[in-house]
Each structure stands twice: as C-alpha cells, then as structure tokens.
Backbone as a printed PyTorch tensor [residue, N CA C, xyz], in Angstrom:
tensor([[[-30.2450,  59.1540, -20.7530],
         [-29.3510,  59.8010, -19.8690],
         [-27.9580,  59.9420, -20.5040]],

        [[-27.4400,  61.1090, -20.5540],
         [-26.1510,  61.3190, -21.2020],
         [-24.9570,  61.0750, -20.2790]],

        [[-23.7510,  61.0870, -20.8940],
         [-22.5560,  60.9000, -20.1440],
         [-21.3880,  61.2960, -20.9940]],

        [[-20.2300,  61.5460, -20.2350],
         [-18.9550,  61.9410, -20.8900],
         [-17.8910,  60.8970, -20.5970]],

        [[-17.1740,  60.4040, -21.6550],
         [-16.0760,  59.5330, -21.5050],
         [-14.8970,  60.0730, -22.2620]],

        [[-13.7310,  59.4490, -21.9980],
         [-12.5120,  59.7590, -22.7110],
         [-11.6710,  58.5560, -22.8810]],

        [[-10.6810,  58.6930, -23.7670],
         [ -9.6900,  57.5940, -24.0490],
         [ -8.4050,  58.2930, -24.4940]],

        [[ -7.2760,  57.9510, -23.8550],
         [ -5.9940,  58.4740, -24.1740],
         [ -5.2270,  57.4220, -24.8610]],

        [[ -4.7380,  57.7450, -26.1070],
         [ -3.9420,  56.8710, -26.8570],
         [ -2.5810,  57.5280, -27.0650]],

        [[ -1.4890,  56.7630, -26.7340],
         [ -0.1520,  57.2750, -26.9110],
         [  0.2410,  56.8880, -28.3500]],

        [[  0.1350,  57.8410, -29.2730],
         [  0.3790,  57.4940, -30.6540],
         [  1.8650,  57.3730, -30.9770]],

        [[  2.7010,  57.9010, -30.1450],
         [  4.1730,  57.6890, -30.3300],
         [  4.6050,  56.2490, -30.0750]],

        [[  3.9490,  55.6470, -29.1560],
         [  4.3190,  54.2640, -28.7860],
         [  3.2850,  53.2470, -29.2920]],

        [[  2.1490,  53.7070, -29.8450],
         [  1.1380,  52.8170, -30.3050],
         [  0.4970,  52.0010, -29.1910]],

        [[  0.1680,  52.6730, -28.0230],
         [ -0.4160,  52.0020, -26.9070],
         [ -1.3560,  52.9470, -26.1480]],

        [[ -2.1570,  52.3120, -25.2670],
         [ -2.9940,  53.1610, -24.4350],
         [ -2.1870,  54.0670, -23.5160]],

        [[ -2.6950,  55.2530, -23.2030],
         [ -2.0670,  56.1710, -22.2860],
         [ -2.5170,  55.7860, -20.8450]],

        [[ -1.7970,  54.8990, -20.2160],
         [ -2.1400,  54.3790, -18.8550],
         [ -1.6440,  55.3370, -17.8500]],

        [[ -2.4720,  55.6920, -16.8550],
         [ -2.0690,  56.5130, -15.6970],
         [ -2.0700,  57.9360, -15.9470]],

        [[ -2.7770,  58.4340, -16.9560],
         [ -2.9140,  59.8700, -17.2200],
         [ -3.8760,  60.5100, -16.3230]],

        [[ -3.4340,  61.4910, -15.5680],
         [ -4.2690,  62.2370, -14.6920],
         [ -5.1200,  63.2180, -15.5340]],

        [[ -6.4010,  63.3890, -15.2000],
         [ -7.2450,  64.2760, -15.9970],
         [ -8.1280,  65.0300, -14.9370]],

        [[ -8.0780,  66.3840, -15.0640],
         [ -8.9420,  67.2080, -14.2000],
         [-10.1210,  67.6400, -15.0750]],

        [[-11.2750,  67.6660, -14.4500],
         [-12.5140,  68.0830, -15.1220],
         [-13.0410,  69.4210, -14.4610]],

        [[-13.3930,  70.2980, -15.3680],
         [-13.8800,  71.5960, -14.9460],
         [-15.2050,  71.8710, -15.7280]],

        [[-16.1050,  72.6050, -15.0420],
         [-17.2450,  73.1900, -15.7200],
         [-16.8680,  74.5840, -15.9510]],

        [[-17.1840,  75.1100, -17.1400],
         [-16.8750,  76.5310, -17.4810],
         [-18.1470,  77.2960, -17.6600]],

        [[-18.2870,  78.3780, -16.7980],
         [-19.4310,  79.2280, -16.8940],
         [-18.9410,  80.7290, -16.9490]],

        [[-19.3490,  81.3780, -17.9910],
         [-18.9200,  82.7980, -18.2100],
         [-17.4020,  82.9170, -18.2270]],

        [[-16.7040,  81.9130, -18.8380],
         [-15.2970,  81.9210, -18.9970],
         [-14.5260,  81.5230, -17.7380]],

        [[-15.2320,  81.2610, -16.6490],
         [-14.5470,  80.9230, -15.3540],
         [-14.6570,  79.3710, -15.1260]],

        [[-13.4920,  78.7720, -14.8730],
         [-13.4750,  77.3020, -14.5570],
         [-13.8490,  77.0230, -13.1640]],

        [[-14.6590,  75.9870, -12.9920],
         [-14.9560,  75.4860, -11.6030],
         [-14.5990,  74.0200, -11.6260]],

        [[-13.6970,  73.6460, -10.7290],
         [-13.1540,  72.2670, -10.6300],
         [-14.2780,  71.3520, -10.1840]],

        [[-14.4390,  70.1720, -10.8530],
         [-15.4000,  69.1600, -10.5080],
         [-14.7270,  67.9270,  -9.9310]],

        [[-13.7560,  67.3530, -10.6110],
         [-13.1090,  66.1560, -10.0710],
         [-11.8260,  65.8110, -10.8830]],

        [[-11.0850,  64.8940, -10.3440],
         [ -9.8870,  64.3500, -11.0340],
         [-10.0720,  62.8570, -11.2100]],

        [[ -9.7000,  62.3420, -12.4140],
         [ -9.7560,  60.9240, -12.7210],
         [ -8.4450,  60.5340, -13.2880]],

        [[ -8.1850,  59.2170, -13.3870],
         [ -6.9440,  58.6760, -13.9200],
         [ -7.2640,  57.5580, -14.8310]],

        [[ -6.5670,  57.4920, -16.0020],
         [ -6.8410,  56.4690, -16.9460],
         [ -6.2990,  55.0990, -16.4830]],

        [[ -7.0130,  54.0960, -16.9270],
         [ -6.6440,  52.6790, -16.5280],
         [ -5.6120,  52.1190, -17.5650]],

        [[ -5.3740,  50.8300, -17.5000],
         [ -4.3770,  50.2000, -18.4270],
         [ -4.8180,  50.1820, -19.8430]],

        [[ -6.0690,  50.4750, -20.1100],
         [ -6.5670,  50.6180, -21.4220],
         [ -6.6990,  52.0290, -21.9350]],

        [[ -6.1770,  53.0060, -21.1010],
         [ -6.2160,  54.4250, -21.5090],
         [ -7.5840,  55.0340, -21.2600]],

        [[ -8.4660,  54.3360, -20.5980],
         [ -9.8260,  54.8180, -20.3840],
         [-10.0730,  54.9740, -18.8900]],

        [[-11.1560,  55.6090, -18.5400],
         [-11.5470,  55.7280, -17.1190],
         [-12.4650,  54.5620, -16.8330]],

        [[-12.4250,  54.0710, -15.5590],
         [-13.2770,  52.9080, -15.1970],
         [-14.7900,  53.2440, -15.2900]],

        [[-15.1210,  54.5220, -15.1460],
         [-16.5090,  54.8880, -15.1610],
         [-16.6820,  56.1960, -15.9670]],

        [[-17.8730,  56.5150, -16.4160],
         [-17.9900,  57.8030, -17.1440],
         [-17.4610,  58.9440, -16.2720]],

        [[-16.9460,  59.9320, -16.8730],
         [-16.4280,  61.1030, -16.1430],
         [-17.5460,  61.8950, -15.5300]],

        [[-18.6110,  62.0380, -16.3650],
         [-19.8090,  62.7070, -15.8700],
         [-20.9760,  61.8670, -16.3700]],

        [[-22.0630,  61.6960, -15.6310],
         [-23.2280,  61.0250, -16.0850],
         [-24.4260,  61.4730, -15.2520]],

        [[-25.6570,  61.0800, -15.7800],
         [-26.8680,  61.3580, -15.0710],
         [-27.1100,  62.8700, -14.8230]],

        [[-27.4730,  63.2520, -13.6980],
         [-27.7080,  64.6130, -13.3660],
         [-26.5050,  65.5030, -13.2720]],

        [[-25.3240,  64.8800, -13.1340],
         [-24.0520,  65.6400, -13.1450],
         [-23.8020,  66.3370, -14.4670]],

        [[-24.3020,  65.6990, -15.6150],
         [-24.0930,  66.2960, -16.8900],
         [-25.2100,  67.2640, -17.2210]],

        [[-24.7840,  68.4910, -17.4950],
         [-25.7050,  69.5760, -17.8490],
         [-25.2980,  70.1740, -19.1790]],

        [[-26.1830,  70.8500, -19.8440],
         [-25.8110,  71.5770, -21.0320],
         [-24.8270,  72.6580, -20.6560]],

        [[-23.8520,  72.9350, -21.4540],
         [-22.9410,  73.9840, -21.2160],
         [-21.5210,  73.6070, -21.6580]],

        [[-20.5830,  74.2500, -21.0510],
         [-19.1420,  74.1280, -21.4650],
         [-18.3630,  73.4390, -20.3590]],

        [[-17.4650,  72.5160, -20.7830],
         [-16.6200,  71.7810, -19.8240],
         [-15.1960,  71.7670, -20.3650]],

        [[-14.2080,  71.4570, -19.5370],
         [-12.8540,  71.3850, -19.9100],
         [-12.1830,  70.1570, -19.2320]],

        [[-11.5700,  69.3530, -20.0450],
         [-10.7410,  68.2620, -19.5580],
         [ -9.2590,  68.7430, -19.6350]],

        [[ -8.5510,  68.6510, -18.5300],
         [ -7.1040,  69.0020, -18.5510],
         [ -6.2690,  67.8180, -18.3050]],

        [[ -5.6350,  67.3360, -19.4220],
         [ -4.8470,  66.1190, -19.3990],
         [ -3.4040,  66.4240, -19.0740]],

        [[ -2.9480,  65.8040, -18.0370],
         [ -1.5700,  66.0080, -17.5320],
         [ -0.5490,  65.1760, -18.3140]],

        [[ -0.2900,  65.6260, -19.5000],
         [  0.6030,  64.8980, -20.4320],
         [  2.0400,  64.9520, -19.9730]],

        [[  2.5080,  66.0290, -19.4360],
         [  3.8730,  66.1090, -18.9590],
         [  4.2580,  65.1200, -17.9490]],

        [[  3.3150,  64.9400, -16.9680],
         [  3.5060,  63.9730, -15.9280],
         [  3.5500,  62.5300, -16.5170]],

        [[  2.6010,  62.3130, -17.4590],
         [  2.5880,  61.0060, -18.0960],
         [  3.9050,  60.6620, -18.8040]],

        [[  4.3800,  61.6190, -19.6370],
         [  5.6050,  61.2920, -20.3400],
         [  6.8390,  61.2320, -19.4140]],

        [[  6.8720,  62.0380, -18.3380],
         [  7.9140,  61.8770, -17.3720],
         [  7.9670,  60.5910, -16.6820]],

        [[  6.8060,  59.9080, -16.5940],
         [  6.7610,  58.6090, -15.9920],
         [  7.2010,  57.4630, -16.9420]],

        [[  7.3930,  57.8010, -18.1600],
         [  7.7980,  56.8110, -19.1590],
         [  9.2960,  56.8660, -19.3140]],

        [[ 10.0800,  56.1910, -18.5260],
         [ 11.4840,  56.2120, -18.4460],
         [ 12.1550,  56.1250, -19.8320]],

        [[ 13.0410,  57.0570, -20.0680],
         [ 13.8220,  57.0610, -21.3600],
         [ 13.0550,  57.5290, -22.5660]],

        [[ 11.8670,  57.9430, -22.4180],
         [ 11.0270,  58.2780, -23.6100],
         [ 11.2170,  59.7700, -24.0250]],

        [[ 11.4040,  60.6440, -23.0400],
         [ 11.4960,  62.0560, -23.3400],
         [ 12.7030,  62.5730, -22.6330]],

        [[ 13.4620,  63.4400, -23.2400],
         [ 14.6300,  64.0530, -22.6060],
         [ 14.2630,  64.6280, -21.2790]],

        [[ 15.1430,  64.4060, -20.2640],
         [ 14.8810,  64.9790, -18.9040],
         [ 15.5540,  66.3170, -18.6220]],

        [[ 15.8700,  67.0470, -19.7130],
         [ 16.6040,  68.2750, -19.5360],
         [ 15.7660,  69.5040, -19.6960]],

        [[ 14.7510,  69.6340, -18.8670],
         [ 13.8790,  70.7500, -18.8940],
         [ 12.4230,  70.4130, -19.0100]],

        [[ 11.5360,  71.4050, -19.0480],
         [ 10.1070,  71.1900, -19.0190],
         [  9.6800,  70.4790, -20.3180]],

        [[  8.6440,  69.6330, -20.1190],
         [  8.0430,  68.9880, -21.3000],
         [  7.4530,  69.9620, -22.2840]],

        [[  7.4770,  69.7300, -23.5690],
         [  6.9020,  70.5840, -24.5290],
         [  5.4160,  70.7190, -24.3140]],

        [[  4.7690,  69.5430, -24.0900],
         [  3.3200,  69.5400, -23.7420],
         [  3.2220,  69.1540, -22.3060]],

        [[  2.6800,  70.0160, -21.4220],
         [  2.5440,  69.7020, -20.0660],
         [  1.1110,  69.3940, -19.7320]],

        [[  0.2510,  70.3740, -19.5630],
         [ -1.2060,  70.1500, -19.2980],
         [ -1.9130,  70.5910, -20.5800]],

        [[ -2.6870,  69.6490, -21.1290],
         [ -3.4220,  69.9270, -22.3390],
         [ -4.8840,  70.1650, -22.0480]],

        [[ -5.4040,  71.3910, -22.2200],
         [ -6.7610,  71.7110, -21.9360],
         [ -7.6810,  71.4440, -23.1980]],

        [[ -8.7310,  70.6110, -23.0860],
         [ -9.6660,  70.4570, -24.1170],
         [-10.9990,  70.9810, -23.6430]],

        [[-11.4210,  72.0470, -24.2250],
         [-12.7410,  72.6610, -23.8610],
         [-13.8010,  72.1610, -24.8840]],

        [[-14.8920,  71.7480, -24.4220],
         [-15.9130,  71.2760, -25.3390],
         [-17.2910,  71.6230, -24.7950]],

        [[-18.2410,  71.7500, -25.7480],
         [-19.6170,  72.1180, -25.3200],
         [-20.5680,  70.8420, -25.3550]],

        [[-21.4980,  70.9110, -24.4190],
         [-22.5910,  69.9450, -24.3640],
         [-23.8520,  70.6330, -24.6330]],

        [[-24.4750,  70.3750, -25.8070],
         [-25.7400,  70.9810, -26.1100],
         [-26.9480,  70.0990, -25.9560]],

        [[-26.7400,  68.8520, -25.5630],
         [-27.8530,  67.9570, -25.3650],
         [-27.3470,  66.9540, -24.2260]],

        [[-27.8020,  67.1650, -23.0200],
         [-27.3260,  66.3610, -21.9160],
         [-27.8010,  64.9630, -21.9180]],

        [[-28.5990,  64.5490, -22.8700],
         [-29.0450,  63.1920, -23.0130],
         [-28.1270,  62.3210, -23.9020]],

        [[-27.1120,  62.9550, -24.5130],
         [-26.2270,  62.2920, -25.4370],
         [-24.9430,  61.7910, -24.7710]],

        [[-24.2140,  60.9180, -25.4960],
         [-22.9180,  60.4880, -25.0640],
         [-21.8630,  61.3800, -25.7440]],

        [[-21.0020,  62.0000, -24.9260],
         [-19.8730,  62.7920, -25.3900],
         [-18.6130,  62.0790, -25.1280]],

        [[-17.9760,  61.5370, -26.1640],
         [-16.7310,  60.8110, -26.0110],
         [-15.6270,  61.7550, -26.5380]],

        [[-14.6780,  62.1070, -25.6350],
         [-13.6350,  63.1020, -26.0210],
         [-12.2530,  62.4180, -25.8710]],

        [[-11.7930,  61.7060, -26.9360],
         [-10.5220,  61.0530, -26.8710],
         [ -9.3090,  62.0210, -27.1500]],

        [[ -8.1750,  61.6130, -26.6370],
         [ -6.9470,  62.4290, -26.8580],
         [ -5.9340,  61.4830, -27.4880]],

        [[ -5.4610,  61.8140, -28.6590],
         [ -4.3420,  61.0960, -29.3070],
         [ -3.0690,  61.9390, -28.9850]],

        [[ -2.1600,  61.3010, -28.3360],
         [ -1.0470,  62.0460, -27.6430],
         [  0.3340,  61.5610, -28.0980]],

        [[  1.2820,  62.4890, -28.2740],
         [  2.6470,  62.2250, -28.4250],
         [  3.4330,  63.2870, -27.6700]],

        [[  4.6820,  63.1940, -27.4890],
         [  5.4380,  64.2070, -26.7030],
         [  5.3560,  65.5960, -27.3180]],

        [[  5.0770,  65.7070, -28.6170],
         [  5.1980,  66.9670, -29.3220],
         [  3.9420,  67.3400, -30.1100]],

        [[  2.8750,  66.5820, -29.9840],
         [  1.6800,  66.9210, -30.7410],
         [  0.4960,  66.1090, -30.1290]],

        [[ -0.6780,  66.5960, -30.3980],
         [ -1.9030,  65.9350, -29.9390],
         [ -3.1030,  66.2700, -30.8980]],

        [[ -4.0990,  65.4570, -30.8590],
         [ -5.2880,  65.7060, -31.5650],
         [ -6.4630,  65.1480, -30.8130]],

        [[ -7.6920,  65.5960, -31.1750],
         [ -8.8480,  65.1200, -30.5010],
         [-10.0340,  65.1920, -31.5690]],

        [[-11.1230,  64.5720, -31.1660],
         [-12.3410,  64.6120, -32.0630],
         [-13.4920,  64.1800, -31.1190]],

        [[-14.7110,  64.3170, -31.6570],
         [-15.8710,  63.8120, -30.8820],
         [-16.1090,  62.3830, -31.3630]],

        [[-15.7420,  61.4510, -30.4270],
         [-15.9120,  60.0310, -30.7740],
         [-17.2620,  59.5050, -30.5050]],

        [[-17.4350,  58.2120, -30.5130],
         [-18.7230,  57.6000, -30.2790],
         [-18.5960,  56.5410, -29.2070]]])
C-alpha cells in the first residue's frame, strides 16, 4: 500500500519548518481539486501520511506550501515591509505506482527553495 509524506526544512535557520500549512490537491486535466489541509509538527513533518491506502491513486497531485505565512510567524526573520518573496509554493508531482512511498520534502528559505523525491 502506497502513501505520500513530506518534510519541511528551514535551511536558512537550520531547523525543521514547524507549523507550515500545506494544502493538497489532485490534478485532473490541468484542474485542481482540493483534498485536504495539513500542518507540519515540531519536526517539520505531518503526524500521518498525507495520502495513503485507497486515497492514493495514480495521477498528478499538488502540495501548496504556505511559506509566506510560515516566515511571517517567525518574528524578526523577514522584513515586514510588503509581501513575502515566496508566499505559496506549489509542488506538482506525479504518482505512477500507487503502491510506492512518495516522499516530497521542501527545503525552504525566505528567497529560495528546492525539492526532490525522498525516501
């Protein structure tokens, strides 16, 4: 049985991204359909898989990480004079085998991010 997990790491501070809101969408024919919202714990992870079992199907998904809100909650870390450079970061990924584990981490800073398929 496959599942999807994530992990947010604040690379600017060298710590887990605690309290990051993440929206999950399924994408069909280019149209997003909202599935759920989760929030990262004190280790930058979600307490349970984002999708698992019969919820996970082959196809395309999108995780929307609310980075702007996260950095706004970090007092004194980012200038408060306007919108955040990175606000909502969409990561669209494909699932071609619903029996596998798809780990989609986000390495985050106020002005850059990266991701990869983890294990």
